[in-house]
N, C-alpha and C positions, 0 to 999 in steps of 0.2 A: 039106178044102174047106169053106168057110163058106157056108151057104145060109140066107138070111133075106129077109123082105119088108121092104125098107128104109123104106117108108112107115109100116108098122106099128111097126117098130123105133124110128124117129125120133119117132113119136107117143107111144109108151110112155116113151121116154127123156125127152121134154119134160115129160110128166106127172110123172115122178119128180123132175125138176129143180125143178118148181114146188112140191114139198113139202119144206120146209126140214128137217123131221124125218128125211127119208131121206138127207140129205147129211151128210158128216162135219162135226161141229161145230168151230167155231173153238177151237183148243187154249187151255187156261186161261192158259198163259204168254203166248200171243199177245194175249189179252185184257188181261193186265197191261201188256204193251208198248203197246197202244193207249191205255190210261189214262195211261201214262207220257208218251206222245207228246202228249197233250192237257193235260198238267199243267204249268202255268207255272212251278212250282217244281222241275221235274225237273232233274237234273244228271248229269254224267258218272259220278260215283261210284255212283249208284243203278243206272245202266245197266251199268256194269262189274261190279258185284256180281251182277246178274241173269245176265249172260253167263257169268261164271266159275263159276256153279253147274253148268254143263254142260261137261265137258272137251272133247268133240268140237266143241261150238260155239266154245269158246275157241280151239281149234286152227284152226278155219275162219276166224274173224275175223282172226287173226294172219297166216295164210297169204295171205288176200286182201290185207291191208294191205302185205305184203311183195312184192307183184307188181312186176315191173320197171317198169311204166308209172308207178308212184308214186315210184320212185327212192330208197326208204329201205332196202329189203332187210332184212338181219339186224339193223339198228339198232332194228327193232321187236321188243322183247323182252317185251312185256306187252300185255294188252288195253287198258290205259290209254294206252300209247304208240300203239297202233293207232288209237284214237279221237281222241286229242288231236293227233297229228302228221299223220295221213293222212285218216281217214274223216270226222271230225266227228261230233257227237252224232246228227244226224238220219239220215245215211247209215248209220251203225253200227246205229241202232235199226231202220231199215227193213230192212236186210239180215238182222238177227236175227229180226225179225218174220216175214219171208218164209221163212227157213230153217226155223223151227219149224213154221210152217203147213204146209210141204211134207211134213213128217215124218208127218202123219196119213194119208197116202195109201200104199197098197200098190201097188208098181209094180216091174217088172223093171228091172235096171240097164242091160242091154245093148240094142243096137239103135238105129235112127235116131230112135225115139221113146222110148227107155228113159230112166231117171232121169238117168243121166250126161249124155246129150246134151241133155236138156231143161234141166238145171241150167246146163250150160256156155253154152247159147244165152241163157238168162235173164240170167246174169251179164254176158255180153258186151253184150247189148241194153241192159241197165240202165246199164252203165258208159258206153257210147257215147252213149246218150240224155242222160245227165247232162252229158257233155262238150259235146254239141251245144247243150244248154240254156244253158250258160254263154256260148256264142257268139252267142246271139240278140240282135238289136239292141234289141228291145222285150221286156225280161225280165218285164214286167208281164203278158204273155200267159200265162205258165206258171209254176207253182211247181215248181222244180227237184227238190225232194224227192218230190213226187208223180210227176214224170216218171220218176224213178229207180224208184219203186214200180211204175209202169206196166210198165217193162221187166222187172222181177222177176216180175210176175204174168201177163205177156202170154200165156204158154203153159201156165198152170195147168189149162186145160181138158183137156189131154192126161192130166194126173195124175188128174183126176176121172174121165175116161172109163175109164182103165185100172183105177181102183179099183172102179168100179161094174160094169164089164163086162170082166173079165180075158181071157176067151176071145176076144171080139171085138177087144179091144185087141191081143192077141198076133197075130191075123191081120193087123191094120192095120200093126203094127210090122214084121212080116216083109215085108209088101207094100212099104212105104216104104223099107225097108232094101234090097230087091232092085231098086228103081227110084228111085235118088237123083236122076235127071234129071227126074222128074215132081214136080209140086206136091203136097205132102203133104195140104194142106187139100182140094184138088180130089179126091184119092183117097178121103179120108174122107167127103166130101160125096157122092161118087158111090156109095160102098159102103153108107153108113149113113143118108144123107139128112139128116145134121146134122154140123156141124164143131166143132172145139175152141174156136173163138172164141165161138160161141153157148153152148157148155157152160160155158166159163169165165165168161161174163157172169152166168149164173145163180148160179154159185158166189160171185162177188164180191158179188152182190146179197144172197144168203143170209147172207153173213158181215157184211153191213152196212158194207162198206168204202166209202171216198169215191166219189162219183158220177163223178169224173174218171177213176178207175181202171176202173170198170164201163164207161164210154163208150169208153175207149181199147181195152180188151180186146174189146168187142163190135164196134167199127168198124175195127179195125186193118188189115183188108184193103180198106178203102174210103177211101183218102186224099182223095177228093173230097167226103167228108162235110162238111157245113157247119152242123151244129146246135151245141148247147151243147158246150163243151169241145173244139171242133174242132182247136185248136192241139195238144192232147195226141195226138189221132189222127194228125195229120200228122207230128208229131215221131217217134212210134213207127214209123210207116210208113217214114220216111226212115232211121231207125236199122236197121230190118230189111232194107231195100234195100241199104244200104251193107255189111251183114254177109253178104248172101246171095251164093251162087255162081250163082244163077239170074237171068236178065236181068229178069224181071218176077214177083217172088215173090208180090205181092199180087193179081195178075191185073187190075190197073187201069191198063192201058197208055195210056189217054187222058190220064193225069196224069204229066207228066215230073218226075223227081226235082229237077231244077233249078228248076222252078216251085214245088215244095213248099218248097225251101230259101229261095226268094225270099219266099214268104208268111211264113215264120218269121223272116226277117231274118238268115239265116245265109249267109255267103259260101261259094262253092263251094271256095275254097282252104282255109278253116277246116274245112269238112266233110271234105275230102280228107285233111288232116293228122290229124284225129280218127280217121277211118277207118283210116289206116295204123297209128296207135298201137294201136288196139284189135284190129285184125285181126292185127297182129304179136304179140299176146299170146294168141292163141286156144289154143295148146298149154298155157299156164298156166291158163287158164280150165278146160280139160279135166281137167288134173291135180287142180285144186281140187274140181271136180265129182265126180271119181272118189273122192277122199278122203272127201267128205261123204256119199257114197252107200254107203260100206262099212258 
């Protein structure tokens, strides 16, 4: 049984989060990837070379590119094929960046909030968000590459929480696993006075990642948000709703999914088709997440 003063706990955690030196630093390879991302002379060969230095990362990229939703299967026989035929430079770079970044956190693999489940959710959310982004009537509202990164990073707050407070995370993981019908964020907020979206926001800020990602991570449960980068918030909220088994996963029942789709300029029929494609691949996402978590 976990006994704590949640007001004191949340205060101490926020104080920790505000000190960058107490958080896991951005891995050196991730810093190289960010430089590559901002380099106008970057090319596929440089990215391929960086990925192929890590056998597990190479296997992950190829496995992802071979997913049935992309339609290439075993024709993908190299990282270069994966990038040129399926993923494209930016998606491959962003996927690599997030994968390496996640590796700096210590977290159990099992459970509703374990590494496997967190990764499979991140991959599904990013992939669906990217597909929805392509269907937007006004594509100037959102950079699809950043939208993809938003999906990958949206639940990193769980990774950081588990890394900093393994005992408390274990309690939460067991609690959420025993009660899948309940909202995980609400359980975390009720128990600890702070939730993974806020924790993730501090991490994204400490790592100096784009403001669009920080905003989407922080506001993902508030699709009625209307400040800067609101379109990113609404897109990730829609993606999470379409992937969730719960009728109201973000707790914002006053905003209908149809209204969010309308604001984004995405037809309900296009959203439904994208939802069916990605939800039909959930087992593949889970297998990939299990392999990268080994």
